[in-house]
C-alpha positions in Angstrom: 0.0 -0.1 -0.1 3.0 1.7 0.6 4.5 1.3 -2.6 1.3 1.9 -4.5 0.7 5.5 -3.2 3.9 6.3 -3.7 3.4 5.7 -7.7 -0.1 7.2 -7.6 0.8 10.4 -5.5 4.3 11.0 -6.2 3.6 10.4 -9.9 6.6 7.8 -10.3 6.5 4.9 -12.7 9.2 3.4 -9.7 9.8 4.2 -6.3 13.1 5.6 -5.8 14.2 4.4 -2.5 15.8 7.9 -1.4 13.0 10.1 -2.0 12.0 11.9 1.2 8.5 11.6 0.1 8.4 8.0 0.8 9.7 8.5 4.0 6.5 10.9 4.4 4.3 7.9 3.2 6.0 5.7 5.6 5.4 8.0 8.6 1.8 8.1 7.2 1.3 4.6 7.4 2.5 4.4 11.1 0.0 6.7 11.6 -2.8 5.5 10.1 -2.4 2.7 11.7 -2.5 3.7 14.8 -5.7 5.7 14.3 -7.4 3.2 12.6 -6.5 0.4 15.6 -7.4 3.5 18.0 -11.0 4.4 16.5 -12.1 0.6 15.7 -11.1 0.0 19.1 -12.6 2.6 21.0 -15.6 2.7 18.7 -16.5 -0.5 17.7 -18.5 0.3 14.3 -20.7 -2.4 13.4 -19.0 -2.3 9.8 -16.6 -0.2 7.3 -18.0 0.8 4.3 -15.5 1.6 1.3 -15.0 2.4 -2.1 -11.6 0.7 -2.6 -9.4 -1.4 -0.6 -6.2 0.2 -2.6 -3.5 2.6 -1.2 -3.0 3.6 2.7 -6.0 6.0 2.8 -8.4 3.2 2.1 -6.2 -0.1 2.2 -4.9 0.0 6.1 -8.2 1.1 7.9 -9.6 -2.2 5.5 -7.4 -4.2 7.0 -7.3 -2.9 10.4 -11.1 -3.4 10.4 -10.8 -6.6 9.3 -8.2 -7.6 11.9 -10.5 -6.9 14.5 -13.3 -8.9 13.1 -15.4 -5.8 12.1 -17.3 -6.7 8.5 -16.1 -4.4 5.6 -18.0 -3.7 2.5 -16.7 -2.1 -0.8 -18.5 -1.1 -3.8 -15.5 -0.1 -5.8 -15.1 -2.6 -8.5 -16.9 -2.4 -11.9 -17.0 -6.2 -12.2 -18.7 -6.6 -8.4 -20.4 -3.2 -7.3 -21.3 -4.8 -3.7 -18.5 -7.0 -2.0 -18.2 -8.3 1.5 -14.4 -8.2 1.7 -12.2 -10.5 3.8 -8.4 -11.3 4.8 -8.3 -14.2 2.5 -8.8 -11.7 -0.5 -8.6 -8.2 0.9 -8.8 -6.3 -2.2 -12.2 -4.4 -3.7 -12.0 -6.8 -6.8 -14.1 -9.9 -7.2 -12.8 -13.1 -5.9 -11.5 -14.8 -9.1 -9.1 -17.3 -7.0 -12.7 -18.7 -6.4 -13.7 -19.4 -9.9 -12.2 -23.1 -10.2 -15.0 -23.9 -7.2 -17.7 -21.4 -8.4 -17.8 -23.8 -11.9 -18.4 -26.9 -9.4 -21.0 -25.3 -8.0 -22.8 -23.6 -10.3 -25.9 -25.8 -12.6 -24.5 -27.1 -16.2 -28.4 -25.0 -17.2 -27.7 -22.1 -15.6 -24.2 -22.0 -17.1 -24.8 -22.6 -20.4 -27.4 -19.9 -20.1 -24.6 -17.6 -18.9 -22.1 -18.5 -21.4 -25.2 -18.4 -24.1 -25.0 -14.2 -23.3 -21.2 -14.3 -22.4 -20.7 -15.2 -26.4 -23.4 -12.4 -27.5 -21.2 -9.7 -25.5 -17.8 -11.2 -25.9 -18.4 -10.9 -29.6 -20.0 -7.6 -29.2 -16.6 -6.1 -28.2 -14.3 -8.1 -30.2 -16.3 -6.6 -33.5 -15.4 -3.2 -31.9 -18.0 -2.2 -29.2 -18.3 -1.2 -25.7 -19.8 -4.0 -23.3 -20.2 -4.2 -19.9 -17.3 -5.1 -18.9 -15.2 -2.6 -21.0 -16.8 0.8 -21.0 -14.6 2.5 -18.6 -12.2 2.2 -21.9 -11.6 5.3 -23.6 -11.6 3.9 -27.0 -12.4 0.4 -28.6 -9.5 -2.0 -28.6 -11.1 -3.6 -31.1 -12.5 -2.2 -34.6 -12.9 -2.7 -38.1 -9.8 -2.9 -40.4 -10.5 -0.3 -42.7 -6.6 0.3 -43.2 -4.9 -1.9 -46.0 -1.9 -0.9 -45.1 0.3 -3.3 -43.7 2.2 -2.6 -40.1 4.5 -6.0 -39.8 7.4 -5.8 -42.4 9.4 -8.9 -41.3 8.0 -12.3 -42.8 10.7 -14.0 -41.0 10.9 -13.7 -37.3 8.3 -14.8 -34.7 6.3 -11.6 -33.6 5.6 -10.8 -29.8 3.4 -8.3 -28.6 3.8 -6.8 -25.5 1.1 -5.0 -23.8 1.6 -2.4 -21.4 -0.1 -1.7 -18.3 -0.5 2.1 -16.5 2.5 2.5 -14.2 0.6 4.8 -12.0 -2.2 2.1 -11.6 -1.8 0.0 -7.9 0.0 -2.6 -9.1 -0.4 -4.6 -5.7 -4.0 -4.8 -5.9 -4.0 -8.7 -6.6 -2.4 -11.4 -4.3 0.9 -11.5 -5.9 3.1 -10.1 -8.5 6.8 -11.3 -10.4 7.5 -7.7 -9.9 6.8 -4.6 -8.2 5.5 -2.3 -10.3 5.1 -2.5 -14.0 7.8 0.2 -15.0 10.2 -2.6 -13.6 8.4 -5.0 -15.5 8.3 -3.7 -18.9 12.4 -2.7 -18.5 13.1 -6.5 -17.5 10.7 -8.0 -21.0 12.9 -5.5 -23.0 16.2 -6.8 -21.4 15.4 -10.3 -21.4 13.9 -10.6 -25.4 16.0 -12.5 -28.0 16.0 -9.8 -30.7 16.4 -13.1 -33.3 12.4 -12.6 -32.7 10.7 -8.9 -33.4 9.2 -7.5 -30.4 6.2 -4.5 -30.2 4.8 -2.6 -27.5 0.8 -1.9 -27.7 0.1 0.9 -25.5 -3.3 0.2 -23.3 -5.9 2.9 -24.6 -6.6 4.7 -20.8 -2.6 5.2 -20.6 -2.1 8.2 -19.2 -0.3 10.8 -20.8 2.7 10.2 -18.5 2.9 6.4 -19.1 3.0 7.2 -23.0 5.7 9.5 -22.9 8.0 7.0 -20.3 7.6 4.4 -22.5 8.7 6.6 -25.2 11.7 7.5 -23.3 12.5 3.6 -22.6 12.1 3.2 -26.2 14.6 5.4 -27.3 17.2 2.8 -25.9 15.7 -0.4 -27.3 15.3 1.1 -30.6 15.0 -2.9 -32.0 11.5 -2.3 -30.3 8.7 -0.9 -32.5 6.1 1.0 -30.9 2.4 0.9 -32.2 0.4 3.4 -32.6 -2.2 4.3 -30.4 -4.8 4.4 -32.6 -3.9 1.0 -34.3 -6.7 -1.5 -33.5 -6.1 -5.0 -31.8 -8.1 -6.2 -34.7 -5.2 -5.1 -37.3 -2.0 -7.0 -35.7 -4.7 -9.9 -34.8 -5.8 -9.9 -39.1 -1.7 -9.8 -39.7 -0.9 -12.4 -37.4 1.7 -12.7 -34.5 3.4 -15.7 -32.1 2.3 -14.2 -28.5 1.0 -11.6 -26.3 2.5 -10.6 -23.0 0.5 -9.2 -20.4 0.2 -8.9 -16.4 -3.6 -9.4 -16.0 -5.3 -7.7 -19.2 -8.4 -8.3 -21.0 -6.2 -9.6 -23.9 -5.8 -13.0 -21.8 -9.4 -14.1 -22.6 -9.4 -12.0 -25.9 -6.6 -13.3 -27.9 -6.9 -16.9 -27.8 -10.5 -16.6 -29.7 -8.5 -15.7 -32.3 -5.6 -18.9 -31.8 -2.9 -16.3 -30.1 -1.6 -17.4 -26.9 -1.0 -15.0 -23.9 1.5 -15.1 -21.4 0.5 -13.4 -17.9 3.2 -12.6 -15.2 1.2 -12.2 -11.7 -2.1 -12.9 -10.2 -4.9 -12.4 -12.6 -8.4 -12.9 -13.0 -8.1 -16.1 -15.3 -5.5 -17.8 -13.3 -7.7 -20.8 -12.5 -8.2 -21.3 -16.5 -5.9 -22.7 -19.1 -6.7 -20.7 -22.0 -3.3 -18.4 -21.2 -0.5 -19.2 -19.0 1.0 -17.5 -16.3 4.5 -17.5 -15.4 5.6 -18.9 -12.5 8.9 -17.0 -11.5 11.2 -14.5 -13.3 13.8 -17.4 -14.8 10.4 -18.9 -16.3 8.9 -15.4 -17.6 12.4 -14.6 -19.2 12.7 -18.3 -20.9 9.3 -17.4 -22.8 10.0 -14.3 -23.7 13.2 -15.5 -25.5 11.2 -18.6 -26.9 7.7 -17.0 -27.7 6.8 -20.1 -29.4 6.7 -22.6 -26.2 3.9 -21.0 -24.5 1.7 -22.3 -27.1 2.3 -25.4 -26.0 1.0 -24.9 -21.9 -2.2 -23.8 -23.1 -4.9 -26.1 -23.2 -7.0 -25.3 -26.9 -9.3 -28.0 -26.7 -12.7 -26.5 -26.1 -10.9 -23.0 -25.6 -14.0 -20.6 -26.6 -16.3 -22.6 -24.1 -13.7 -21.9 -21.4 -13.8 -18.3 -22.4 -17.3 -17.8 -22.1 -17.1 -19.6 -18.9 -14.6 -17.5 -17.5 -16.8 -14.1 -18.7 -19.6 -15.8 -17.5 -18.5 -15.8 -13.7 -16.0 -12.5 -13.8 -19.2 -10.5 -15.3 -22.5 -12.2 -15.2 -22.7 -14.6 -12.2 -23.2 -13.6 -8.7 -23.4 -16.0 -5.9 -23.7 -13.2 -3.5 -19.9 -13.8 -2.7 -19.8 -14.2 0.9 -23.0 -11.9 1.7 -25.5 -13.9 3.7 -29.4 -12.7 4.2 -27.9 -11.3 7.4 -25.2 -8.9 5.7 -28.0 -8.3 3.5 -30.4 -7.2 6.4 -27.8 -5.2 8.1 -26.8 -3.1 4.9 -30.5 -2.2 4.7 -30.8 -0.6 8.1 -28.2 1.8 6.8 -29.8 3.1 3.6 -31.5 6.2 2.8 -35.3 6.1 2.3 -35.1 8.0 -1.1 -33.0 5.1 -2.8 -35.2 2.3 -0.8 -36.6 1.3 -4.4 -33.2 1.1 -6.6 -31.1 -0.2 -3.6 -33.7 -3.5 -3.0 -33.5 -3.8 -6.9 -30.4 -3.6 -6.9 -29.1 -6.3 -3.9 -31.8 -9.1 -5.3 -30.9 -8.8 -8.7 -27.2 -6.9 -8.9 -27.7 -5.0 -11.8 -24.3 -4.6 -13.0 -25.2 -2.1 -15.7 -27.6 -0.4 -13.7 -27.1 3.6 -14.2 -28.5 4.1 -10.0 -24.8 2.4 -9.2 -23.3 5.8 -8.4 -26.3 7.0 -6.5 -26.2 4.2 -4.4 -22.7 4.0 -3.4 -22.0 7.2 -3.0 -25.3 7.3 -0.3 -24.1 4.4 1.1 -20.4 5.1 1.7 -18.8 5.7 5.2 -15.6 8.4 4.6 -13.3 7.5 7.2 -11.2 10.8 8.1 -7.7 10.5 9.3 -6.5 13.9 10.0 
């Protein structure tokens, strides 16, 4: 949490261990730990409502509350707007670590119904639309390929596309990562690359200007790596063909295998319980697969891959099992809802309509803001 707060609020792509601002954050962390412990022990609140569980100002009170058996509810993730957080998975994200277990518990008929909807939504995304899971994107990654010019030039080398992440977005919001931040991650890939292959960098559509400028500066030192123009769609790259995609946790993990393109991940990610993409277990393995891109294909289960991808999409974006939320939890929450949103709230907790335009009103009126000054 100290690390992620540094990246976000110092606006640096990686931590400078000698920076005095880092020292200030460490002092702040200790202060928030002490004040949170004191507050929760003294007042013993019934629950903590929060938007996120990341960064110091949200993350520390959340974890102190959980350690004292105080229920914590988060409302900040697009894939699960109403979430009961626990110490085993203390994040505001949907608990993807249990997707394998969920598949065993959901009926086949129910899964097939969800998969039919998932297929339609994912096909809509891959044809250039924004489905409910990617509404936050500034631009669609997939679009109609009307540009007939050729981007890839060398047909004799294997092509590897690196799908980058924003440097300032909290990297430690999942259980583990092979690198401390996405700046170190990109540098490692570029230094590890075997340039008998061709490597390309694809910017995330939501990348900040700061991230884009830093990546351009990095690539000055790696002139053999080509930066893909931001307005060039993933559809065009697929049509021209490439041999491997590298990401940490991106949606390409379940998008590109549909087009028979293997994807290599490097840390905990929503796809980790499935076999349609591969996650490296160590830096050594990651480096080897970066240098030998064709090896990743053999680590993926291509049999029934579309069915597995649709099942993932269903669990991640459509299915809700009341994630650790019992009827007593809902009854407790209902005690605190405001009368004016009673109808909207009941519809939300009963139906979990993730596309509801009422979400922002609900979360803003139910949020408990924890001040630490």
